[in-house]
C-alpha positions as CSV (number, residue, x, y, z in Angstrom):
1,M,140.4,-172.5,60.8
2,G,141.6,-170.6,57.7
3,F,143.4,-171.1,54.5
4,R,146.7,-169.9,53.2
5,L,148.8,-170.1,50.1
6,Q,151.9,-172.3,50.3
7,R,154.6,-172.3,47.6
8,L,156.0,-175.7,46.9
9,P,159.6,-176.1,45.5
10,S,158.3,-178.0,42.5
11,A,155.1,-178.4,40.6
12,K,153.5,-181.6,39.4
13,S,153.8,-182.0,35.7
14,S,150.1,-182.4,35.2
15,V,149.4,-179.2,37.2
16,A,152.2,-177.3,35.3
17,F,150.7,-178.4,32.0
18,A,147.2,-177.4,33.0
19,A,148.4,-174.0,34.3
20,R,150.3,-173.3,31.0
21,A,147.4,-174.3,28.9
22,A,145.1,-172.1,30.9
23,A,147.5,-169.2,30.7
24,I,147.9,-169.5,26.9
25,T,144.1,-169.7,26.5
26,L,143.6,-166.6,28.7
27,A,146.2,-164.7,26.7
28,L,144.5,-165.5,23.5
29,V,141.1,-164.5,24.9
30,T,142.6,-161.2,26.1
31,A,144.2,-160.6,22.7
32,G,140.9,-161.5,21.0
33,I,139.1,-158.9,23.0
34,G,141.7,-156.3,22.1
35,L,141.4,-157.1,18.4
36,A,137.6,-156.9,18.6
37,L,137.8,-153.5,20.2
38,T,139.8,-152.3,17.2
39,G,137.1,-153.6,14.8
40,S,138.8,-156.8,13.7
41,S,137.2,-160.2,13.8
42,P,139.2,-162.4,16.3
43,L,137.5,-165.6,15.2
44,S,138.1,-165.0,11.5
45,L,141.8,-164.1,12.2
46,A,142.1,-167.2,14.4
47,G,140.8,-169.4,11.6
48,E,143.3,-167.9,9.2
49,V,146.2,-168.5,11.6
50,I,145.2,-172.1,12.3
51,S,144.6,-172.8,8.6
52,A,147.9,-171.2,7.5
53,T,149.9,-172.8,10.3
54,F,148.6,-176.3,10.4
55,G,146.3,-176.6,7.3
56,S,148.8,-177.8,4.7
57,S,152.0,-179.7,4.3
58,F,153.7,-176.5,3.1
59,A,152.7,-174.7,6.3
60,L,154.0,-177.5,8.5
61,E,157.3,-177.4,6.6
62,D,157.6,-173.7,7.3
63,L,157.0,-174.5,11.0
64,G,159.7,-177.1,11.0
65,L,162.2,-174.7,9.6
66,L,161.5,-172.3,12.4
67,V,161.6,-175.0,15.1
68,T,165.1,-176.3,14.2
69,P,167.1,-173.2,15.3
70,L,164.8,-172.5,18.2
71,I,165.4,-176.0,19.6
72,L,169.1,-175.5,19.6
73,T,169.3,-171.9,20.9
74,G,166.8,-172.9,23.6
75,L,168.9,-175.9,24.5
76,S,172.0,-173.6,24.5
77,A,170.4,-171.3,27.1
78,S,168.9,-174.2,29.0
79,V,172.3,-176.0,29.4
80,S,174.0,-172.9,30.9
81,L,171.1,-172.5,33.3
82,R,171.8,-176.0,34.7
83,I,175.0,-174.6,36.3
84,G,173.4,-171.3,37.3
85,A,174.8,-169.2,34.5
86,W,172.9,-167.0,32.0
87,N,174.1,-167.3,28.4
88,I,172.6,-164.3,26.8
89,G,175.0,-164.6,23.9
90,A,173.5,-167.4,21.9
91,E,172.7,-164.8,19.2
92,G,176.4,-163.9,18.8
93,Q,177.4,-167.6,19.0
94,F,174.9,-168.4,16.3
95,Y,176.5,-165.7,14.1
96,A,180.0,-167.1,14.9
97,G,178.9,-170.6,13.9
98,A,177.4,-169.4,10.7
99,L,180.5,-167.4,9.9
100,A,182.9,-170.3,10.4
101,A,180.7,-172.7,8.5
102,T,180.5,-170.2,5.6
103,G,184.3,-169.9,5.5
104,I,184.7,-173.7,5.3
105,G,181.9,-174.0,2.7
106,L,183.3,-171.3,0.4
107,F,187.0,-171.8,0.6
108,V,187.7,-175.4,1.5
109,P,187.2,-177.9,-1.3
110,G,185.7,-181.3,-0.8
111,P,182.7,-183.5,-1.3
112,T,179.5,-182.5,0.5
113,I,179.3,-185.7,2.5
114,V,182.6,-184.8,4.1
115,M,182.3,-181.0,4.2
116,L,178.9,-180.9,6.0
117,P,180.4,-182.6,9.2
118,V,183.4,-180.4,8.9
119,M,181.2,-177.3,8.7
120,F,179.2,-178.6,11.7
121,V,182.3,-179.1,13.8
122,A,183.7,-175.7,12.7
123,G,180.4,-174.0,13.6
124,S,180.3,-175.6,17.0
125,L,183.9,-174.7,17.8
126,A,183.3,-171.1,16.7
127,G,180.3,-170.9,19.0
128,A,182.4,-172.3,21.9
129,F,185.2,-169.9,21.1
130,W,182.8,-166.9,21.1
131,I,181.8,-167.7,24.7
132,L,185.3,-168.5,25.9
133,I,186.3,-165.0,27.2
134,P,183.0,-164.5,29.1
135,T,183.3,-168.0,30.5
136,L,186.9,-167.4,31.8
137,A,185.9,-164.0,33.1
138,R,183.0,-165.5,35.1
139,A,185.1,-168.5,36.3
140,Y,188.2,-166.7,37.4
141,A,187.2,-163.1,38.0
142,D,183.5,-163.4,38.8
143,V,182.6,-161.1,36.0
144,S,178.9,-161.3,35.2
145,E,178.3,-163.4,32.0
146,L,175.0,-161.5,31.5
147,I,176.9,-158.4,30.4
148,T,179.9,-160.0,28.5
149,T,177.8,-162.5,26.5
150,L,175.3,-159.8,25.6
151,L,177.9,-157.3,24.4
152,L,179.6,-159.9,22.2
153,N,176.3,-160.3,20.3
154,F,176.8,-156.9,18.7
155,V,180.4,-157.7,17.8
156,A,179.4,-161.0,16.1
157,T,176.5,-159.3,14.2
158,L,178.7,-156.5,12.9
159,L,181.5,-159.0,12.0
160,V,179.2,-161.1,9.9
161,F,177.8,-157.9,8.2
162,W,181.3,-156.8,7.4
163,F,182.3,-160.2,5.9
164,S,179.1,-160.6,3.9
165,T,179.2,-157.1,2.4
166,G,183.0,-156.8,2.1
167,P,185.6,-159.5,1.7
168,W,183.2,-162.3,1.1
169,L,180.6,-160.4,-1.0
170,D,179.2,-162.5,-3.8
171,P,181.5,-161.7,-6.8
172,S,178.9,-162.5,-9.3
173,G,176.7,-159.7,-8.2
174,Q,173.6,-161.9,-8.2
175,A,172.8,-161.1,-4.6
176,I,173.2,-157.8,-2.7
177,G,174.8,-157.8,0.7
178,T,175.5,-161.6,0.9
179,T,178.2,-164.1,0.1
180,A,178.1,-166.5,-2.8
181,R,175.8,-169.5,-2.3
182,V,177.4,-172.2,-0.2
183,V,177.2,-175.3,-2.3
184,H,177.1,-177.8,0.6
185,E,173.5,-178.1,1.6
186,M,171.8,-180.1,4.3
187,P,169.8,-182.8,2.6
188,E,166.0,-182.6,3.0
189,F,164.1,-185.4,4.6
190,W,160.5,-184.0,4.4
191,G,159.6,-181.4,1.9
192,S,161.8,-178.3,2.6
193,V,162.6,-179.4,6.1
194,H,166.2,-180.6,6.3
195,W,168.0,-183.1,8.5
196,G,168.9,-180.3,10.9
197,L,165.5,-180.9,12.7
198,P,166.1,-184.5,13.6
199,I,169.7,-183.6,14.5
200,A,168.4,-180.9,16.8
201,I,165.9,-183.3,18.5
202,A,168.5,-186.0,18.9
203,L,171.1,-183.6,20.3
204,T,168.5,-182.2,22.8
205,L,167.5,-185.7,24.0
206,T,171.2,-186.7,24.3
207,V,172.0,-183.6,26.4
208,G,169.0,-184.3,28.5
209,W,170.0,-187.8,29.2
210,V,173.6,-186.7,30.1
211,M,172.3,-184.0,32.5
212,N,169.7,-186.3,34.2
213,F,171.2,-189.7,34.2
214,T,174.9,-189.4,34.5
215,R,177.2,-188.6,37.4
216,W,178.6,-185.6,35.6
217,G,175.2,-184.2,35.0
218,Y,174.3,-184.7,38.6
219,E,177.4,-182.8,39.7
220,V,176.6,-180.0,37.3
221,R,173.1,-179.7,38.7
222,I,174.5,-179.7,42.3
223,A,177.1,-177.1,41.3
224,G,174.3,-175.0,39.7
225,S,172.0,-175.1,42.7
226,N,174.6,-174.5,45.4
227,P,178.2,-173.7,44.3
228,Q,179.4,-173.6,47.9
229,A,178.0,-177.0,48.7
230,A,179.5,-178.3,45.5
231,R,182.9,-177.1,46.5
232,Y,182.5,-178.6,50.0
233,A,181.6,-181.9,48.4
234,G,184.8,-181.8,46.3
235,I,183.1,-180.9,43.0
236,A,185.4,-178.6,40.9
237,F,182.9,-175.8,40.2
238,Q,185.1,-173.7,37.9
239,R,186.0,-176.7,35.7
240,R,182.4,-177.7,35.3
241,L,181.3,-174.1,34.7
242,I,183.8,-173.7,31.9
243,L,182.8,-177.0,30.2
244,V,179.1,-176.4,30.5
245,M,179.4,-172.9,29.1
246,L,181.6,-174.1,26.2
247,I,179.0,-176.7,25.4
248,S,176.3,-174.1,25.5
249,G,178.2,-171.9,23.1
250,G,178.9,-174.8,20.8
251,I,175.3,-175.8,20.6
252,A,174.4,-172.2,19.5
253,G,177.2,-172.2,17.0
254,A,175.8,-175.5,15.6
255,A,172.4,-173.8,15.2
256,G,174.1,-171.1,13.0
257,M,175.7,-173.7,10.9
258,L,172.4,-175.6,10.3
259,E,170.6,-172.4,9.5
260,L,173.2,-171.6,6.9
261,A,173.5,-175.0,5.3
262,G,169.9,-176.0,5.6
263,T,167.8,-172.9,5.1
264,V,169.6,-169.7,4.0
265,H,172.6,-171.1,2.1
266,R,174.3,-167.6,2.1
267,L,175.9,-165.6,4.9
268,Q,174.2,-162.3,5.3
269,G,173.4,-159.8,8.0
270,G,170.3,-160.7,10.0
271,I,170.8,-164.5,9.3
272,S,169.8,-165.2,12.8
273,N,166.4,-163.5,12.8
274,G,166.7,-163.1,16.6
275,F,166.8,-166.9,17.2
276,G,169.5,-166.5,19.8
277,Y,167.3,-164.1,21.9
278,L,164.2,-166.2,21.4
279,G,166.1,-169.2,22.6
280,I,166.3,-167.6,26.0
281,M,162.5,-167.5,26.1
282,V,162.4,-171.1,25.1
283,A,164.7,-172.1,27.9
284,V,162.7,-170.1,30.4
285,L,159.5,-171.8,29.3
286,A,161.2,-175.2,29.5
287,R,162.0,-174.7,33.2
288,G,165.0,-177.0,33.1
289,S,163.2,-179.8,31.2
290,T,164.7,-181.3,28.0
291,I,161.2,-182.2,26.7
292,G,160.2,-178.7,27.7
293,V,162.8,-177.3,25.3
294,L,161.2,-179.2,22.4
295,A,157.7,-178.1,23.4
296,G,158.8,-174.5,24.1
297,A,160.5,-174.3,20.6
298,V,157.3,-175.5,18.9
299,L,155.2,-173.0,20.9
300,M,157.6,-170.2,19.9
301,A,157.6,-171.3,16.3
302,V,153.8,-171.2,16.2
303,I,153.8,-167.7,17.8
304,L,156.4,-166.4,15.2
305,N,154.5,-168.0,12.3
306,S,151.2,-166.7,13.6
307,G,152.7,-163.2,13.8
308,I,153.7,-163.3,10.1
309,I,150.2,-164.5,9.1
310,L,148.5,-161.8,11.2
311,Q,150.7,-159.1,9.5
312,T,149.5,-160.4,6.0
313,E,145.9,-159.9,7.3
314,G,146.6,-156.3,8.1
315,V,147.4,-156.5,11.8
316,T,150.3,-154.1,12.6
317,V,153.6,-155.3,13.9
318,S,153.0,-153.5,17.2
319,V,149.8,-155.6,17.8
320,V,151.6,-158.8,16.9
321,L,154.4,-158.0,19.4
322,A,151.8,-157.2,22.0
323,I,150.0,-160.5,21.5
324,T,153.4,-162.4,21.6
325,G,154.2,-160.6,24.9
326,L,150.8,-161.4,26.3
327,I,151.3,-165.1,25.7
328,L,154.7,-165.2,27.2
329,F,153.7,-163.0,30.2
330,Y,150.6,-165.1,31.0
331,T,152.6,-168.3,30.6
332,A,155.2,-167.1,33.0
333,I,152.5,-166.2,35.5
334,G,150.9,-169.6,35.0
335,D,154.2,-171.4,35.6
336,E,154.7,-169.6,38.9
337,L,151.1,-170.1,40.1
338,A,151.5,-173.9,39.4
339,H,153.8,-174.0,42.5
340,Y,151.2,-172.7,44.9
341,R,148.7,-174.8,46.9
342,I,145.9,-173.8,49.2
343,Q,146.6,-175.2,52.6
344,R,144.5,-175.2,55.8
345,S,146.2,-173.1,58.5
């Protein structure tokens, strides 16, 4: 009698959590060994990272500002995955949302209590509009959304750069390469952390409830897992694909609006800081779970913040990127191994 590995279609939540924790620990140990070989003190650096990330209210506020856009871009990518589509364009949709919100904030008069919701809607609609052509191309011409959403990222980035350094450049000259300050700001609810964070959490939980506990969400999941079976069951795959993709783009656009109104307050090139691309990693780490999006966003924010701290301690950018890659790589391996069991043959 022997033993063999058997892959199960799903992993128990406790096993998946243990595998992920072990993977992150192993990645940190590997990174520590590498740092020690270069002459650095891993324990000293770890202490600095923990203290600077969690040791003060100011540090936790910085973490909260990073978590907010990561939750929404992660949710954006996760929503599209539910129907079997890859939205690689959250970066562009983020920029589109920030651009539309800036236009409203700069040129449409009104009280802040009214303009903030208008900016939020405008940002969401701009994000949905930015994904519209890739969505229609996928739905009716079977054109890969991987390519079209990715290419539109560059268009949105350059468009925002042109507006912020050209037609909308701050006329006062107080800032270089940005627009004037948008006067409508998201109110703060804890230190420098604005209300975008609870909005992002509430939106994630709402989307999760819709996807998991409604008929429409069930049909989306069926369509995503087997489009042919969905069509046979009378589920309109194209219609659901279009709606899900537009929702995905709208969420990413809302992330751009909240980053503008809550954190940056000026439209500028690089306003995203790569949040759209990082959201893809968050969605992959979440593995289809709404709570997983929240946890993945926190993990990614900790990694980003730790990277900044390590750079201030003299660690090069290349080493920081290598450590980040190790954590994500080991985590992906741990998630996959969690599906395997040793069975008697």
